[in-house]
C-alpha positions in Angstrom: -6.7 10.3 13.1 -4.0 13.0 10.8 -1.5 11.3 8.6 2.2 10.6 9.0 4.3 11.9 6.2 7.6 9.9 6.8 10.4 10.3 4.0 7.9 12.0 1.6 5.3 9.0 2.0 2.4 9.9 2.9 0.8 7.1 5.4 -3.1 7.1 5.9 -4.7 6.1 8.6 -5.6 2.5 8.8 -9.6 3.0 9.5 -12.8 1.2 7.9 -11.7 3.4 4.5 -9.0 1.4 3.7 -11.1 -1.6 3.4 -11.7 -1.3 -0.3 -9.1 -0.7 -1.0 -7.3 -3.6 1.0 -8.9 -6.4 -0.5 -8.3 -5.0 -4.1 -4.7 -5.7 -3.6 -4.9 -8.8 -1.4 -7.6 -10.1 -4.6 -3.9 -9.7 -7.0 -2.6 -12.7 -3.9 -3.2 -15.9 -3.6 -3.0 -16.6 0.4 -4.2 -19.2 2.9 -2.7 -17.7 5.7 -5.3 -15.7 8.6 -3.3 -13.0 8.6 -3.9 -11.6 4.9 -7.5 -10.3 5.3 -9.0 -6.6 6.2 -10.8 -7.4 9.0 -8.6 -9.4 11.1 -5.8 -6.4 11.2 -9.2 -4.0 11.4 -9.9 -6.0 14.8 -6.8 -6.4 16.5 -5.2 -3.3 15.6 -5.4 -0.8 18.4 -7.0 2.9 17.8 -4.4 5.4 15.6 -1.9 2.6 15.5 -2.3 1.5 12.0 -1.4 3.6 8.7 -0.8 2.2 5.1 0.1 3.5 1.7 0.1 2.5 -1.8 3.6 1.4 -2.7 5.2 0.3 -6.1 2.0 -0.6 -6.9 1.6 -2.8 -3.0 -0.8 -2.3 -0.5 1.8 -1.8 2.9 0.5 -1.9 6.3 2.6 -0.4 8.7 2.2 -0.1 12.8 3.1 3.0 15.5 4.6 1.0 18.4 6.4 3.1 20.5 7.1 5.3 18.4 8.6 2.6 15.8 7.4 1.6 12.1 6.6 -2.0 11.9 5.1 -3.7 8.5 2.1 -6.6 10.1 1.8 -7.7 7.0 4.2 -8.0 3.7 3.6 -5.4 0.8 0.5 -7.2 -0.9 0.3 -7.0 -4.8 1.5 -8.7 -8.0 5.1 -10.9 -7.8 7.3 -8.4 -9.5 6.5 -5.2 -7.7 6.7 -6.7 -4.4 10.4 -6.9 -3.9 10.5 -3.3 -4.7 8.0 -2.4 -1.8 9.8 -4.2 0.3 12.9 -2.2 -0.4 11.3 1.4 -0.6 9.2 0.4 3.3 12.5 -0.2 5.1 13.8 2.7 4.0 10.2 4.5 5.8 10.5 2.1 8.6 14.9 3.3 8.7 13.9 7.4 7.8 11.3 7.4 11.0 12.6 4.7 13.7 15.6 4.9 16.1 17.0 2.9 15.4 17.3 0.2 11.9 17.5 -2.4 14.2 13.0 -2.1 15.2 12.1 -2.2 11.4 10.2 -5.6 10.5 8.1 -7.0 8.2 6.3 -9.5 10.0 3.3 -12.5 7.9 5.6 -12.8 5.4 4.6 -16.1 3.7 6.6 -18.4 1.7 5.4 -17.5 -1.6 6.4 -13.8 -1.0 9.6 -14.9 0.6 11.1 -16.9 -2.2 10.7 -13.6 -4.3 11.8 -11.1 -2.5 15.2 -13.5 -1.9 15.2 -14.6 -5.6 17.5 -12.1 -8.1 15.7 -9.1 -8.7 15.6 -7.1 -11.7 18.3 -5.0 -10.5 20.7 -7.7 -10.4 21.3 -8.5 -7.0 21.9 -12.1 -6.5 20.4 -14.3 -3.3 23.5 -13.3 -1.7 23.5 -10.0 -1.4 20.3 -9.2 -0.7 20.7 -12.0 2.5 23.9 -10.3 2.9 21.2 -7.0 4.1 18.3 -9.1 5.7 17.3 -11.8 8.1 15.0 -14.2 7.2 13.6 -15.9 10.2 10.7 -18.5 10.4 8.2 -17.5 12.8 5.1 -19.2 14.3 2.8 -21.3 11.6 -0.7 -21.3 11.1 -3.0 -24.0 11.9 -4.9 -25.6 8.5 -7.9 -28.4 9.2 -10.1 -30.2 6.6 -13.3 -29.4 7.6 -15.2 -33.2 7.0 -12.1 -34.6 9.5 -13.8 -31.9 12.0 -17.4 -32.7 11.6 -16.9 -36.5 11.2 -14.3 -36.5 14.1 -13.4 -39.3 13.1 -11.0 -42.5 14.5 -8.6 -43.3 17.7 -7.3 -39.5 17.1 -10.7 -37.5 17.6 -11.4 -40.1 20.6 -11.4 -37.9 23.3 -13.3 -34.7 21.5 -16.2 -37.2 21.0 -16.7 -37.8 24.4 -16.1 -34.0 25.4 -19.0 -33.6 22.8 -21.4 -36.6 24.0 -21.0 -35.4 28.0 -21.7 -31.9 26.6 -24.8 -32.4 24.4 -26.0 -35.0 27.1 -25.3 -32.8 29.9 -27.5 -29.2 28.2 -29.9 -31.4 26.5 -31.3 -27.4 25.9 -29.2 -26.5 24.7 -28.9 -23.3 21.6 -26.9 -22.8 18.5 -28.2 -19.2 17.3 -26.6 -16.9 14.3 -24.8 -14.3 15.9 -26.6 -10.9 15.9 -24.6 -8.0 17.4 -27.9 -6.3 18.2 -29.2 -9.4 20.4 -26.1 -11.0 21.7 -23.7 -8.0 22.8 -24.2 -7.8 26.3 -24.0 -11.1 26.2 -20.9 -12.2 24.8 -19.6 -9.3 27.0 -20.2 -11.4 29.9 -19.2 -13.9 29.4 -16.0 -12.2 27.7 -15.8 -10.9 31.6 -16.1 -14.1 33.3 -13.9 -15.6 31.3 -11.5 -13.4 31.8 -12.1 -13.2 35.8 -12.3 -17.4 35.6 -8.4 -17.4 33.9 -7.1 -15.0 36.3 -8.7 -17.3 39.1 -6.5 -20.5 38.8 -3.4 -18.6 37.8 0.0 -17.6 39.8 0.3 -14.0 40.6 2.7 -13.2 38.8 1.3 -14.7 35.5 -1.8 -13.1 36.0 -0.4 -9.8 36.4 1.6 -10.4 33.0 -1.6 -12.2 31.1 -4.0 -9.2 32.2 -1.4 -6.3 30.5 -2.8 -8.3 27.7 -6.3 -9.0 28.2 -7.0 -5.2 27.5 -6.3 -5.9 23.3 -8.3 -8.4 23.5 -11.2 -6.6 25.1 -10.4 -3.9 22.0 -10.6 -6.4 20.1 -14.2 -7.7 20.9 -15.7 -4.9 21.2 -14.5 -3.4 17.7 -16.2 -7.0 16.5 -19.3 -6.3 17.9 -19.2 -2.6 16.4 -18.2 -3.6 12.9 -19.6 -7.1 12.4 -21.7 -6.3 9.5 -19.6 -3.9 7.8 -16.3 -6.7 8.2 -18.1 -9.6 6.5 -18.2 -11.8 9.3 -19.5 -15.0 10.7 -20.4 -15.9 13.6 -22.6 -18.4 16.0 -23.3 -18.3 19.5 -23.9 -20.9 22.3 -26.9 -20.7 24.6 -27.4 -22.5 27.9 -30.0 -21.6 30.6 -31.0 -17.6 29.0 -26.8 -17.1 28.9 -24.7 -16.7 26.5 -22.3 -19.7 27.2 -19.2 -19.6 23.9 -19.4 -17.6 20.7 -17.1 -18.1 17.6 -16.7 -15.3 15.0 -14.7 -16.3 11.8 -14.8 -14.7 7.7 -13.9 -16.5 4.4 -10.6 -15.8 3.6 -10.9 -18.1 -0.2 -13.0 -19.1 -2.4 -12.6 -22.5 0.3 -10.9 -21.4 3.2 -12.0 -19.8 6.5 -10.7 -18.5 9.5 -11.2 -18.8 13.1 -10.7 -14.8 14.5 -11.7 -14.9 17.8 -13.3 -18.0 20.1 -14.3 -18.3 23.6 -16.1 -20.6 25.8 -17.3 -20.6 29.8 -14.4 -22.6 31.4 -17.3 -24.5 33.2 -18.8 -25.9 30.5 -16.8 -29.2 30.0 -17.0 -29.8 26.2 -18.4 -26.5 25.0 -15.5 -25.9 23.3 -15.4 -28.5 21.3 -19.4 -28.5 20.1 -19.4 -25.2 19.1 -16.1 -25.8 17.1 -17.5 -28.4 15.5 -21.0 -26.7 14.9 -18.8 -23.2 13.7 -17.3 -26.2 10.5 -20.9 -27.1 9.9 -21.8 -24.0 9.8 -19.1 -23.3 7.1 -20.2 -26.0 5.0 -22.9 -25.8 4.6 -23.6 -22.4 4.3 -20.3 -21.8 2.2 -18.3 -24.3 0.9 -15.9 -24.1 3.1 -13.7 -27.2 2.5 -10.8 -25.7 4.9 -10.6 -23.9 8.7 -7.5 -22.1 9.3 -7.6 -21.3 12.9 -4.6 -19.3 13.7 -1.3 -19.5 15.0 -0.9 -20.3 18.5 1.0 -17.4 19.9 4.7 -19.4 20.9 2.8 -21.0 23.9 3.1 -24.5 24.4 -0.7 -25.4 25.5 -2.5 -23.4 22.9 0.1 -25.2 21.2 -1.1 -28.6 22.5 -5.1 -27.7 21.6 -4.3 -27.2 17.7 -2.6 -29.8 17.7 -5.2 -32.6 19.0 -7.6 -31.5 16.4 -4.5 -33.2 13.7 -3.4 -29.9 11.2 -4.4 -30.7 7.7 -0.8 -28.9 7.1 1.1 -26.1 9.4 1.4 -23.1 7.4 4.8 -21.6 8.0 5.2 -17.7 8.5 8.9 -15.4 8.6 9.8 -12.1 9.6 12.2 -10.5 7.3 14.4 -8.0 9.7 17.8 -5.5 8.5 21.1 -7.1 9.4 
């Protein structure tokens, strides 16, 4: 993969070699948003589309889509350096893009946003900054208390307990194993193929066509996850029923007491499997990694996914913003 040079700024390909560099700068910021990890971005980025540079002492991650540059994250670094870095990054995107309207910075957490819109070193006021930039609240990350996910106490979790109990009763011979890519790769890919087939089966034709267009990226992400599992420092479980993998979940630790779920899939025909593996993953994270909170990411704007994530009664919702140019 070749470097990309824009406005005399060299942007390097976002490969595994960037892991140590990105994590060095991640250590300078306090975050519990699921998007702020190397693994999550590396897994989901398509081949050859990610680029990075260190700008004004900040790690800056860009993505190229249809020839236009955007940023997947705000510049990562000490707060005193981020505002200048943001302005420089918009300059780079503008120099590359066919229109300034394409330039944007996604997944900006509120603390970084506050730093950006307050008075700058150049004396520019908040009103002058917002004259040039538009800040829009987008999605929220759903963060849960691990203890609540394990115990599932109270009426709010009655349905979850019932589904898990039915699963355990229906499949007493099920087995949970720590994910091993050598042993489990084929079974995970087979389950994913079945999951896609089952989803399409019950969709209207027009919805299925849109769904299949996006499934290529998810298949790529799972293959990336399996190929670089150990290097990325991931944590995962699989569930077996009758010698077949019927569910898997993969996540990572994002700070001292918070972990995130990156990818999870279960067989639709196995009722209660999704609820059961989520609880077991929560137990595993608490017991072996001392995790107190789990961030399951956002709902991508899908109403059904929002309902599922809200049904687990989030401990908190973490807003994420996008910065545009006016």
